[in-house]
FIKOLZA-1660 file (N, C-alpha, C; in steps of 0.1 Angstrom, whole numbers, plus 5000, padded with zeros to 4 digits):
% residues 112
   i   px   py   pz ch aa at
   1 7532 1653 0539  A  M  N
   1 7530 1667 0541  A  M CA
   1 7522 1672 0529  A  M  C
   2 7512 1680 0531  A  N  N
   2 7503 1685 0520  A  N CA
   2 7500 1700 0522  A  N  C
   3 7497 1706 0511  A  L  N
   3 7492 1720 0511  A  L CA
   3 7477 1719 0508  A  L  C
   4 7469 1724 0518  A  L  N
   4 7455 1725 0516  A  L CA
   4 7452 1739 0512  A  L  C
   5 7446 1741 0500  A  T  N
   5 7442 1754 0495  A  T CA
   5 7427 1754 0494  A  T  C
   6 7421 1764 0500  A  V  N
   6 7406 1766 0499  A  V CA
   6 7403 1780 0493  A  V  C
   7 7394 1780 0483  A  V  N
   7 7389 1793 0478  A  V CA
   7 7374 1793 0483  A  V  C
   8 7372 1802 0493  A  L  N
   8 7359 1802 0500  A  L CA
   8 7351 1814 0494  A  L  C
   9 7340 1810 0487  A  N  N
   9 7332 1821 0481  A  N CA
   9 7323 1828 0491  A  N  C
  10 7320 1821 0502  A  N  N
  10 7311 1827 0512  A  N CA
  10 7320 1832 0523  A  N  C
  11 7323 1846 0523  A  E  N
  11 7332 1852 0533  A  E CA
  11 7326 1850 0547  A  E  C
  12 7313 1849 0549  A  E  N
  12 7307 1848 0562  A  E CA
  12 7312 1835 0569  A  E  C
  13 7317 1825 0562  A  L  N
  13 7321 1813 0568  A  L CA
  13 7336 1813 0573  A  L  C
  14 7343 1824 0570  A  L  N
  14 7357 1824 0573  A  L CA
  14 7360 1823 0588  A  L  C
  15 7354 1831 0596  A  D  N
  15 7357 1830 0611  A  D CA
  15 7354 1816 0617  A  D  C
  16 7343 1811 0613  A  E  N
  16 7340 1797 0618  A  E CA
  16 7349 1787 0613  A  E  C
  17 7354 1788 0600  A  L  N
  17 7363 1779 0595  A  L CA
  17 7377 1779 0602  A  L  C
  18 7382 1791 0604  A  I  N
  18 7395 1793 0611  A  I CA
  18 7394 1788 0625  A  I  C
  19 7383 1791 0632  A  T  N
  19 7381 1787 0646  A  T CA
  19 7380 1772 0647  A  T  C
  20 7373 1766 0637  A  G  N
  20 7372 1751 0637  A  G CA
  20 7385 1744 0635  A  G  C
  21 7393 1750 0625  A  W  N
  21 7406 1744 0622  A  W CA
  21 7415 1746 0634  A  W  C
  22 7414 1757 0641  A  L  N
  22 7423 1759 0653  A  L CA
  22 7420 1748 0663  A  L  C
  23 7407 1744 0665  A  E  N
  23 7403 1733 0674  A  E CA
  23 7408 1720 0670  A  E  C
  24 7410 1718 0657  A  I  N
  24 7416 1706 0651  A  I CA
  24 7431 1705 0653  A  I  C
  25 7437 1717 0654  A  G  N
  25 7451 1717 0656  A  G CA
  25 7459 1724 0644  A  G  C
  26 7451 1731 0636  A  I  N
  26 7457 1739 0625  A  I CA
  26 7458 1754 0629  A  I  C
  27 7470 1758 0631  A  S  N
  27 7472 1772 0636  A  S CA
  27 7480 1781 0626  A  S  C
  28 7485 1775 0615  A  G  N
  28 7494 1782 0606  A  G CA
  28 7487 1784 0592  A  G  C
  29 7476 1791 0592  A  A  N
  29 7470 1793 0579  A  A CA
  29 7472 1807 0574  A  A  C
  30 7473 1809 0561  A  T  N
  30 7474 1823 0555  A  T CA
  30 7461 1825 0548  A  T  C
  31 7455 1837 0550  A  V  N
  31 7443 1841 0543  A  V CA
  31 7445 1853 0534  A  V  C
  32 7441 1852 0522  A  I  N
  32 7442 1864 0513  A  I CA
  32 7429 1867 0506  A  I  C
  33 7426 1879 0503  A  E  N
  33 7414 1883 0495  A  E CA
  33 7417 1880 0481  A  E  C
  34 7407 1874 0474  A  S  N
  34 7409 1871 0460  A  S CA
  34 7396 1873 0452  A  S  C
  35 7398 1874 0439  A  T  N
  35 7387 1877 0430  A  T CA
  35 7389 1868 0418  A  T  C
  36 7378 1862 0413  A  S  N
  36 7379 1853 0401  A  S CA
  36 7383 1862 0389  A  S  C
  37 7390 1856 0380  A  A  N
  37 7394 1863 0367  A  A CA
  37 7382 1868 0360  A  A  C
  38 7371 1860 0359  A  L  N
  38 7359 1864 0352  A  L CA
  38 7353 1876 0358  A  L  C
  39 7353 1877 0371  A  Q  N
  39 7348 1889 0378  A  Q CA
  39 7356 1901 0375  A  Q  C
  40 7369 1899 0375  A  L  N
  40 7379 1910 0373  A  L CA
  40 7377 1916 0359  A  L  C
  41 7378 1907 0349  A  I  N
  41 7377 1913 0335  A  I CA
  41 7363 1918 0332  A  I  C
  42 7353 1913 0338  A  S  N
  42 7339 1918 0335  A  S CA
  42 7337 1932 0341  A  S  C
  43 7345 1936 0350  A  H  N
  43 7344 1949 0357  A  H CA
  43 7355 1959 0352  A  H  C
  44 7366 1954 0346  A  H  N
  44 7377 1963 0343  A  H CA
  44 7380 1964 0328  A  H  C
  45 7375 1955 0320  A  V  N
  45 7378 1955 0306  A  V CA
  45 7364 1956 0299  A  V  C
  46 7362 1968 0293  A  P  N
  46 7348 1971 0288  A  P CA
  46 7343 1961 0278  A  P  C
  47 7352 1955 0270  A  I  N
  47 7348 1946 0259  A  I CA
  47 7342 1933 0266  A  I  C
  48 7345 1930 0278  A  F  N
  48 7341 1918 0285  A  F CA
  48 7329 1921 0295  A  F  C
  49 7324 1933 0294  A  A  N
  49 7313 1937 0304  A  A CA
  49 7301 1927 0303  A  A  C
  50 7299 1921 0291  A  G  N
  50 7288 1912 0290  A  G CA
  50 7289 1900 0298  A  G  C
  51 7301 1897 0303  A  F  N
  51 7303 1885 0311  A  F CA
  51 7297 1887 0325  A  F  C
  52 7293 1899 0329  A  R  N
  52 7287 1902 0342  A  R CA
  52 7275 1893 0344  A  R  C
  53 7268 1890 0333  A  S  N
  53 7256 1882 0334  A  S CA
  53 7259 1868 0338  A  S  C
  54 7272 1863 0336  A  L  N
  54 7276 1850 0340  A  L CA
  54 7280 1850 0355  A  L  C
  55 7282 1861 0361  A  T  N
  55 7287 1862 0375  A  T CA
  55 7275 1867 0383  A  T  C
  56 7278 1870 0396  A  S  N
  56 7267 1874 0405  A  S CA
  56 7264 1889 0403  A  S  C
  57 7270 1896 0394  A  G  N
  57 7267 1910 0392  A  G CA
  57 7277 1919 0398  A  G  C
  58 7278 1920 0411  A  G  N
  58 7287 1928 0418  A  G CA
  58 7301 1922 0418  A  G  C
  59 7311 1930 0422  A  M  N
  59 7325 1925 0423  A  M CA
  59 7325 1917 0435  A  M  C
  60 7327 1904 0433  A  R  N
  60 7326 1894 0444  A  R CA
  60 7341 1891 0448  A  R  C
  61 7342 1891 0461  A  H  N
  61 7355 1888 0467  A  H CA
  61 7354 1875 0474  A  H  C
  62 7365 1867 0473  A  N  N
  62 7366 1854 0479  A  N CA
  62 7377 1855 0489  A  N  C
  63 7378 1845 0497  A  R  N
  63 7390 1843 0506  A  R CA
  63 7397 1831 0502  A  R  C
  64 7410 1832 0500  A  T  N
  64 7418 1820 0496  A  T CA
  64 7427 1817 0509  A  T  C
  65 7426 1805 0513  A  I  N
  65 7433 1801 0525  A  I CA
  65 7443 1790 0522  A  I  C
  66 7455 1792 0527  A  F  N
  66 7466 1782 0524  A  F CA
  66 7471 1777 0538  A  F  C
  67 7473 1764 0539  A  T  N
  67 7479 1758 0551  A  T CA
  67 7486 1745 0548  A  T  C
  68 7498 1744 0553  A  V  N
  68 7505 1731 0552  A  V CA
  68 7502 1722 0564  A  V  C
  69 7498 1710 0561  A  I  N
  69 7494 1701 0571  A  I CA
  69 7503 1688 0570  A  I  C
  70 7510 1685 0580  A  E  N
  70 7519 1673 0580  A  E CA
  70 7512 1660 0582  A  E  C
  71 7502 1660 0591  A  D  N
  71 7495 1648 0595  A  D CA
  71 7483 1645 0586  A  D  C
  72 7482 1633 0580  A  T  N
  72 7471 1631 0571  A  T CA
  72 7457 1630 0579  A  T  C
  73 7458 1625 0591  A  E  N
  73 7445 1625 0599  A  E CA
  73 7440 1639 0601  A  E  C
  74 7449 1648 0604  A  I  N
  74 7444 1662 0606  A  I CA
  74 7439 1668 0593  A  I  C
  75 7446 1665 0582  A  L  N
  75 7441 1669 0569  A  L CA
  75 7427 1664 0566  A  L  C
  76 7425 1651 0569  A  D  N
  76 7412 1645 0567  A  D CA
  76 7401 1652 0575  A  D  C
  77 7404 1655 0588  A  R  N
  77 7395 1662 0597  A  R CA
  77 7392 1676 0592  A  R  C
  78 7403 1683 0587  A  A  N
  78 7401 1697 0582  A  A CA
  78 7392 1697 0570  A  A  C
  79 7393 1687 0561  A  I  N
  79 7385 1687 0549  A  I CA
  79 7370 1683 0553  A  I  C
  80 7368 1674 0562  A  R  N
  80 7355 1670 0567  A  R CA
  80 7348 1682 0573  A  R  C
  81 7355 1690 0581  A  F  N
  81 7350 1701 0588  A  F CA
  81 7346 1712 0577  A  F  C
  82 7355 1714 0568  A  L  N
  82 7352 1724 0557  A  L CA
  82 7339 1720 0549  A  L  C
  83 7338 1707 0545  A  K  N
  83 7327 1703 0537  A  K CA
  83 7314 1704 0545  A  K  C
  84 7314 1700 0558  A  K  N
  84 7302 1702 0567  A  K CA
  84 7298 1716 0568  A  K  C
  85 7308 1725 0571  A  L  N
  85 7305 1739 0572  A  L CA
  85 7298 1745 0560  A  L  C
  86 7303 1741 0548  A  C  N
  86 7298 1746 0535  A  C CA
  86 7284 1740 0532  A  C  C
  87 7283 1727 0535  A  N  N
  87 7270 1720 0532  A  N CA
  87 7259 1725 0541  A  N  C
  88 7263 1729 0554  A  D  N
  88 7253 1733 0563  A  D CA
  88 7246 1746 0559  A  D  C
  89 7252 1754 0550  A  T  N
  89 7246 1766 0545  A  T CA
  89 7234 1763 0537  A  T  C
  90 7233 1751 0531  A  G  N
  90 7222 1748 0522  A  G CA
  90 7223 1755 0508  A  G  C
  91 7234 1761 0506  A  K  N
  91 7236 1769 0493  A  K CA
  91 7246 1762 0484  A  K  C
  92 7245 1763 0471  A  P  N
  92 7255 1757 0462  A  P CA
  92 7267 1767 0461  A  P  C
  93 7277 1763 0455  A  S  N
  93 7289 1771 0451  A  S CA
  93 7295 1779 0463  A  S  C
  94 7298 1772 0473  A  Q  N
  94 7304 1778 0485  A  Q CA
  94 7319 1780 0483  A  Q  C
  95 7325 1773 0473  A  G  N
  95 7339 1774 0471  A  G CA
  95 7345 1761 0466  A  G  C
  96 7358 1760 0466  A  I  N
  96 7365 1748 0462  A  I CA
  96 7377 1746 0471  A  I  C
  97 7382 1733 0471  A  Y  N
  97 7395 1731 0478  A  Y CA
  97 7403 1721 0470  A  Y  C
  98 7416 1722 0473  A  L  N
  98 7425 1712 0466  A  L CA
  98 7436 1709 0476  A  L  C
  99 7442 1697 0474  A  V  N
  99 7453 1692 0482  A  V CA
  99 7465 1690 0473  A  V  C
 100 7476 1695 0476  A  T  N
 100 7488 1694 0468  A  T CA
 100 7499 1688 0477  A  T  C
 101 7506 1677 0472  A  P  N
 101 7518 1672 0480  A  P CA
 101 7529 1683 0481  A  P  C
 102 7535 1684 0493  A  V  N
 102 7546 1693 0495  A  V CA
 102 7559 1685 0496  A  V  C
 103 7568 1687 0487  A  T  N
 103 7580 1679 0487  A  T CA
 103 7592 1686 0495  A  T  C
 104 7590 1699 0497  A  D  N
 104 7601 1706 0505  A  D CA
 104 7594 1718 0512  A  D  C
 105 7599 1721 0524  A  L  N
 105 7594 1732 0532  A  L CA
 105 7605 1737 0540  A  L  C
 106 7607 1750 0540  A  G  N
 106 7618 1756 0548  A  G CA
 106 7614 1770 0553  A  G  C
 107 7621 1774 0563  A  R  N
 107 7619 1787 0568  A  R CA
 107 7629 1797 0563  A  R  C
 108 7625 1809 0560  A  L  N
 108 7634 1819 0554  A  L CA
 108 7638 1829 0565  A  L  C
 109 7650 1834 0563  A  G  N
 109 7655 1844 0572  A  G CA
 109 7665 1838 0582  A  G  C
 110 7670 1847 0591  A  E  N
 110 7680 1842 0600  A  E CA
 110 7674 1833 0610  A  E  C
 111 7681 1823 0614  A  E  N
 111 7677 1814 0624  A  E CA
 111 7682 1819 0637  A  E  C
 112 7674 1818 0647  A  G  N
 112 7678 1823 0660  A  G CA
 112 7672 1817 0672  A  G  C
% end
C-alpha cells in the first residue's frame, strides 16, 4: 500500500488527471490548493520581494493530490498516465510526484 502525492503546477491538467485516474480505478483522491514557500514569502514578506524574479511573478497556485493505492499495478498505471499527461503539454516544470509506503491505514469515526 502506497501514498501517491502529486504537486501539479499546471492547474489546467487537474480535470483530465482525475478523470484518467477514475478510469484506472482510483476514486479516492484528495485535492487541495497549495502554494510554494518561495511564492508565499516573496509576496508576503517585504524583505524577500526580490525572490519574485526567481518565480513566475504572480502568486502561483498548485494543486496537491493525495491518494492511497493498494495495488502496485494500479500505482504504476497512475504514474504512467500522470507522466504522459504532463509530457504531452510540451512544457517543463509541470509538477512533481512522490510515492511513500503506507504502514497503517484506518477509518475514523463511528463504524456503522
